Structures are given as C-alpha cells and as structure tokens.
N, C-alpha and C positions, 0 to 999 in steps of 0.2 A: 504493500500500500504506500510506496513512495519513499522519499528521502528522509533520513533521520533528522531529528531536531535536537537542539542543544538543551532544551528544557521541556517539561511536561505541563507547566502552569504559566499563565500569562496575566498581565495586568490590563486594566481598561486603557491606560495610557499607551501601552504597547500596541493594543488593538487599534486605537485611533491613529497612531503614527504609521502603522502598517497600512491602514486604509488610504492614507494620504499618498504614500509611496506607490501603492497599487494603482491609484487613479493616475498618477503622473506617468507611470510606465505604460499603462493602458493607452493613454493619450499619445505617448511617444510611438508605440508600435503602430497605432492607427495611422499617424502621419507618415511614418516610414514606409508603410505598405502603399498608401495612397499616392505618395510621391515617387513610387516605383524605384526605390533605391536598391532593390534586390537584384541579384545576378541569376542567370539561368542555372538551374540545379539538375543534375542527373536524377533519373528515377531510381530510388534505392528502397530495398525491402529489408525489414527486420522482423523479429518476433520475440514474444515472451511466452513461456509455458509454465503454468502453475501446477504443482503436483502435491501428492500426499505421501507421507511415510507411514507404512503399515507394518505390523509385527508378524510373527509366524502364525498367529491366529487370524490373520487378515483384518485385524482391528487397527484403527488409527493409533499411532505411536508418537507421543509428544516428546520428540528428541531432536528437533531441528537445531537447537543450540549446539549439541554435541556433533551432529551431522555436519553442520556448516563449518565448525572449527576444524574438524578432521579433513574436510574437503578443501578448505582454504583456497577458494577460487572466486574472484570478484564477479564472475558471470553468474554465480548461483547465490541468491540472496534470500533473506528471511521474508516470511509473510506474517500476517496477523497472529496465526496460531502456530504453536510449536509442532503441530502435526503436518504443517505445510512448508513448502519452499518454492522458489521461482527460478527458472533458467532464463537468463537474458541472452538470447542468441546474438551473434555478430550480424551487422548489416552488410548487405551485398548489392551491387549494381544489378538492376533488372535487365539482364542481357542473356546471351546464350550460355553463360556459365552458371546462372542462378540455380538451376536444378541440381547440378553436382555439388555446388557450394552449400546449398541448403541441406541436402542429404547428409553430407559429411559433418556439418555443424550439429545437426540434430543428433546423429549417432555418437559423435564425440562426447557431448555433454551428458547424454543419456547413459552411455557406458560408464563415464566417470562417476556419475551420481550412483548408479547401480552398484558399482564395485565398492564404493565407499560405504554405502548403506549395508551391504551384505557381508563385508569382510572386516570392517573396522569397528563396528559397534558391538558392545558386549552382548546385548540382546539382539537376536537375529531380526533384521529390518529389511524392508523392501520399498521401492518407490512405485508409485501408481499414478496414472493420469486418468481422472474421471471427473465429470462435471460437478457432481455432489456425491460425497460418501452417503450411501443410501439410508443408513440408520445410525446417527450419532448417539441415540439414546442407550446404546449398548456400552458406552464408556462415560466416565465423568468428563464433561466438556463445559468449560466456563472460563472465568477470568484467571484461574490457576494455570490454564493452558496458553495464556497470551504470551507471545514472544516478548522478552524484556527490552523494549525500546521506548524511549521517551515519546516518539511519534504516536505509537499505538495507545499508550496510556492517555496522551493528550487528546487524541481524536475521540476516544471513548468518553472521557470526562466532558469535553466540550459538547458533544452531541447530547449527552445526558442532561447537561445543564440547560441547553437551548430548548430541549423538549419539555423539560420540567416535570415529566411523568413517563412511566414505562410505555413503550409502544405496543399496541395490540396487533399481532400479525394473524391474519386469516387468509389462507389460500385455498381455493376450492378447485378440486379436480375430481377424480373418481372418489378419492377420500377427501377429508377436510383437515387441514393443518391449523391448529390454534396454538399460538404462543404469546405469552406476555413477556416482552423482552426489555430488560433493564440495561443491557449492555450490547455491544456490537459484535460479539463473538460468533453469532450465526453467519455473519458475512464471510468468515473463514471457511464456511462450508461450500462456498461457491468458487470453483477453480476454473480458469479459462485459458484459452489460446488467444493471445493478443497479437494482431497483425499490424505492423507499422509500414506505412508507405510514404516515403518522402517525395514531395512533388514541388513543382514551381509555384511560387506565390501567385503568379499570373493565372494559374489553373486551379488554385486551391478551392475556390467557390464551387466549381463544377465537380471536382473530385470529392469534396466533402458532401455535397448533396447526393452524389451517386452512392456514397457509402451509406447514407441514410436509407436510400431506396433499396439498397442491397440487403438491409438488415433483416426483413422478414424471411427472405430466401435463405440467408446464412443461419438464422436461428433454427429453421426447420431442418435444413440439410445437415447441420452439425450437432443436433440435439443429443445430449448424453447425460441428462439429469432428471429422470422421472420420479425419483424418490427423495423425500426429505423427512428425516426423523421417522422412517418406516412407513410414511404415507405416500400413496401413489397420487401425484398431482398433475403437473403438466409434462409434455414432452421435454421442455426446457425450463425446468423449475428454478434454475439459477436466476432467471430474469425477474420473476415476482419476488423471490426471496431477498435478493440483493436490494431491490428497490424499497422493500418494506423495512428491512433492517436499518438501512441508512436513510430513514424517511424524514428529511428536513427539507422544507420548501423554500424557494427563493422569496424574497420580500419585495414590496412595492410593485407587485404585479396584479393586473386585473384577474388573471387566471394563474394561481400559484403553480410553479413548476418544481417537481422533485429534484433533489440533488443527484439522483440516479435516474436516468431515462434517456429518451431520444432528444430531449432539449426543448427549445422554444419554437422551433420551426425551421424551414429551409433558410439558408443564407441567401439574402436578396441581392446584395451588391458587393460586399467585401467580407473576407474571412474575419476581419477585425471585429465584426458584429458579435462574434462568439465571445471575445474577450470583454467587450462592452457589457454583454449579458452577465458575465461573471461577477460584475460589481454588485448585482442584486442579491448575491448569495452571502449569507453570514460567513465571517472569517473564522475558520476552525483553528488554524495554526498561525497566529500573528508573530511569526518568527522574523525578527528584524535582521536585515542583511547589510553588511558594510560594503556596498558596491554602487557603482554609477547606474543611472536609470537604463542605459543602453544594454545592460546585462539582464534586465527584467527579472531579477531574482524573486521579487515579491509576486509578480504576475505568474511566474512559473510555479512557485510554491502554492499559491492559492488555486491555480488551475488543477494542480494535482490532488486537490480535495473535492473536486467536482467530477463525479464518475459518470459522465455521459457514455452511452454505449458506443458512440463514435466521438472520441475525444480529440480536440484540436491541440497539437503540440508545437512548440517552438524550440528548436535546438540551435547549436552553433557549429559551423564547420571549423576546419583547422585554422582559417584566417580570421576567425571571430565573427563571421557574417551569419546573421540569423537564417535558418531554413524552416520550412513548414512540413509537418508530418500529420497524417491522419492515423490515429490509433483505433483500429476496429476491434472492439472488445466483446462482440456478440458470441463467437464460437465457444463451446465448451472445450475443456481440456480432454484429450484422448479421442477415440479409444486406442489408437496406435500411432506410432510415429509416421507411418505412411499415410494414414488418414489425415493427420494434421498437415503434412506437407501438401497433400491434395487440396485441403481446404484453403491453404495460402495461395496456391496457384489459381484455384478457381476464383477466389476473391479478386486477385489481380485482373484476370480476364473479365470478370463480371463488372467491376466498376469502370473499366475502360469502355466496355460495351454500353453501360448506362450513361456514362459521360457523353458519348457521342449522341445518344438519343435525346438528351436534355440540353445540349449546348445551344445557346442563343435562341431558346424558345421557352415558353411557359411550361412548367412541369404539369402534366395532365392529371395528377392526383393531388389532393390537398394533404397538408401535413396531418390533419386530424384523421383522414382516411389511412394514411401511412401508419400512424400510431395504432389504430384499430387492427390493421392487418398484421402488424408486428406482434401484438399480443395474441392474436388468433394463431399465427404461425408458431409462436412459442408454446401455446397450449395444445394445438392439434398436430403439429409437425407437418410432414409432407402431404397429409390429406387436407390441410387447411385450404380454404378458398380465399383468394385475394384478387384485387383488380390490378392489372398490369399497365404499362405505359401506353398500350394501344387502347386503353379504357375498356377492355374486355375482362370478364371474370374467368379465372382458371383455378383448378387445384394446383398447389405448388408442384406436385409430382408431374402433372401434364405440362405445366409451364416450363419446367426444367427440361423435360425430354423433347418437347416440340420446338421450343424457341431458344431457351437460354444456353443449354450445353453446347449446341452447334455454334452459337454466337460467341461464347467464351473461347472455344477452340480457335475460331477465326481471329479473335483479338490476340490470343497468345501467339498465333502465327505472325500477325502484324508486328508484334513486339519482339520477334525473333526468338521466342521462347519455346518453339516447337522442337521437340527431340523425342527420342524413344522414351525417356524418363517422364516428360510431361504428358506424352500420349498415354502412358500407363496411368498417370495420376488422374487425368480427366476422363479418358474414354473407358478406363477399366474401373478405378477406385470410385470416382464420383458417379459415373453413369450407372454402374451396377448397384451402388448403394441406393440410388433413386429407383431403379427398376425393381429391386427386391423389397423396397420400403423398409430396409433393415439399417437403422441407425444404432448408435450406442444405446439410446433410450428404448427402442423397440426390442432390442436383444435382451436388455435387463427385464423388461416387462414379460417377455416370453419365458424367461427363466423362472420368474416368480409364478407365472401361470402353471408351469409344469411342476415346480418343486415347493411352492409356497414361499412365504416371506422369511427364508433362511438367508439373511443378508451376508453373514460371514462366508457362507458357502458360495453365494452369488459372487462376492468380491474375489474369493479364491479362484473361481473359474474364470472370471473376467481377467484377473491378473495373468493366469496361465495363457489365455488367448492373446493378451497384450504382448507377452514375451515372444510369440511366434511372428509378430509384425504382419500377420495376414490381415488385410483390410476387413473391417467389421462386417461387410456384406457376406464374407465367407465363414463367419463364425457359426458354429452349430450349438444348439442348446443340449 
C-alpha cells in the first residue's frame, strides 16, 4: 500500500501545511502539462503482483517480516498484512522483446520468492497468487497480523478517525457477507495484478479513458475471487470488498465519490483533471517533504492514498523529467504466471484498440453506464451483459470472441508484439479461457460444488495447479 512514512501520527498544523503544498504542486503540474513542456516518451510496460504466504496446511502464514528479511530484494516489498507480499517487476519497452523480457522477469522473481519461502523459513511456507484467500475465518486475522510500518498504522488510524464509527460491510451474492469493520485489515484480503503502462502526456487522456472502458472486460476475464470469509459472493469479490473496507468519500461534491472506485468520470480535456479531483479527498498521510514543488512529493504521496481502479501516476525519468503512467488495478492476482502474462498483453492490445475507437469523438457510453457495467461484470463474470462502443448489448463472452480478441491481436501486430509467445498468450490462454468460461473464480466454485466448502483442500489443489503453470482453462476439478 505504498511508500513508508516517517511517523504514524500527524498534527492539524501538518495537515494544513501539507494541503497548501499539495495545491501548489497540483497547480504546477497542470500548467506544465498545458504548456506542453513534456518530451515524447516511449511506450513502457511494468507490473506488480501481490501474493500470499501459506503454510503446509494451506492456511495463511503471517511471516512476511521474516520472509522479506531473508529474501533481501528491493523488488519484493511488504503489504498491509504479514500474510502478504508484493513483487514489483522491472519495466520494459513495449516492442518485440517484451514477451521474452516479461516471461523471464516473472519467473525470476517467482522462483526467488518460492525458494526463499520453502527452504529458508523454519516452518514450511509457500507462496500463492489468488485474488482473495477464500476463508480467513479459519485463522486469527486482525491488527496483530498488520505489517509493522508507520504507513499502515497511520492509514488505519486516520480512516478510523475520519469515519468516527465502524463501517458496516454487506455484500450480496449467492451468500451474504456481513461484517462490522473497525479497522482496514480486510483490505489485505484483496490481492491483485497491477499493470503499468507509461504513455505520452499528449495521449494520456485517451489512454486513461480507454483503461476505464476496458475495466468491465478485464474484471470478468481475470476474475479469481469468488469467496470471502467462506461466503460465495461475486465472480470478482475483490472489487466490492476493497471499496467497502476503505469507504471514505470525497468532500465538496454534489455526488460523493468513494476513495476506491472508477472515479468521477471520463477525462474531458486534460489528464491534470484527475489531480485536481484529488484535492477533494481528505488527506490521510500529511507527511511533509523537504523538496521543491517540481518534484511533486506531496501530490504523489496523496495520490497514493486514493485507490482508483485505474490510477493516474507521475514518475520521473533519468533526466528528472516527469512521465505519465496508467496503473490498471482491476485484475486479480493469479491463477498462474502464464495467465497473468496473458492478461498484461491482452490489456495492452485492448486499450490500444479502444483508444482508436474513442479518439477525437464523443464516447458513446456514459460514465454512469460504465460504472453499472463494471459492477455487473465483477458480479457475473463472462456471462454479464454490457453495452459496447457500437451501442449494442453483448454478453462479455460473445463480445470477446466476436469482436475484441481479433481486434486485440490486430493491435498487438501493429505494435510489433506478435510472436509465437504472444500468439500463445492471446489465441490459446485468453481465447480458450473465454471459450471454456473457466476463470480462476469458476474453477474455485466448481471445486466447492463437487467437494463442499473445504477451503484448505481447495487452496491445496489450487496451489498444486498453480505450480504446473498450465493456464487455468486447462485445470481439472
């Protein structure tokens, strides 16, 4: 959940000073973008994968403090819970070398983490990529399992004080989940694959809007979290769970907007609109920085505490020049490395296809419709019905097979990304997942249908399948 802080408690004076600097930096980046000071940037792709540590009984194992110390690699970082960790992959140019570079990078860090967990820890431990661990009620899970960082204590404390009362969580699916939540630890239950795409500032608006439009498709296609606390909920239960656990709304809005969600609407003119909108959110971490406004330290810190499913990011190149990235946070973690690589390539082709469809014209669906379709896709997966850019209604399965997968492959060809590896990822892994209607979520539900809610056994079999790296459409129950 982001960069560490120097403290876990803040004064009102610090908050006021932080806000003044935040406003100044937001104004600066807006002028900088509008005056076109940016230089052309190559298309670059990166990723983050959040994972679980489980023990020899296939139960979550709160040992990431030991695990990360033994691993000693800055690419692998802590998450909110000591049952979790995050791999921060290397960024690569989007060219004909991307497929091989991405494959090597995934396997390198996965192997390193696996070897550390299995050989170096006293109690046998394993790593697992799954959108939500299906039943955390089997173990103690609360503030005692929080990873000891100032940032996490501060976020928990600030959210608690701003709410002024516990949040009531209710998610309705086949079962009903009811939780009265006084802390943010259930956020740790949601683990994702985050896809980063660095693009030119001049194209940032269309790429960002395209990533929004892609969100229902990606949620259904990558669904891998049907169970929370033993309850069967949505195909992608991460979505409502994260939104409800971190449920703080923006201020000074006619229609309050949650801190986690798709956001306020499509970008109309300039990507700086998103950073202007950030000013309406309460400041969770008023960590004052000793730096000039051009480094935008306060803007970046605040932006990291607003969890849009498509997060706008600003970074800096080797010459200190700002660049823009879209961080697409919709896909679940897992089920396998090859599935996640396929999801990344599919997303690259998909947003290039959508960007061409919406360039220089009015987007033919409203943002309110998009939100509705996003939650329908998250709830019902590939069988959900949504309206597409041709203003026709489709099931997501039919839309993918008839229109989107062929167009994605064409865009990957246009980007010089077509090779035997990408052909396998799109025409085998993605297409057969859609054809068979077997995502990580549908496999988990089929397991429960056959064997009952024996979640430790489900996770054990899931883990064994994950080790084969056979794409999820090939898994058998």
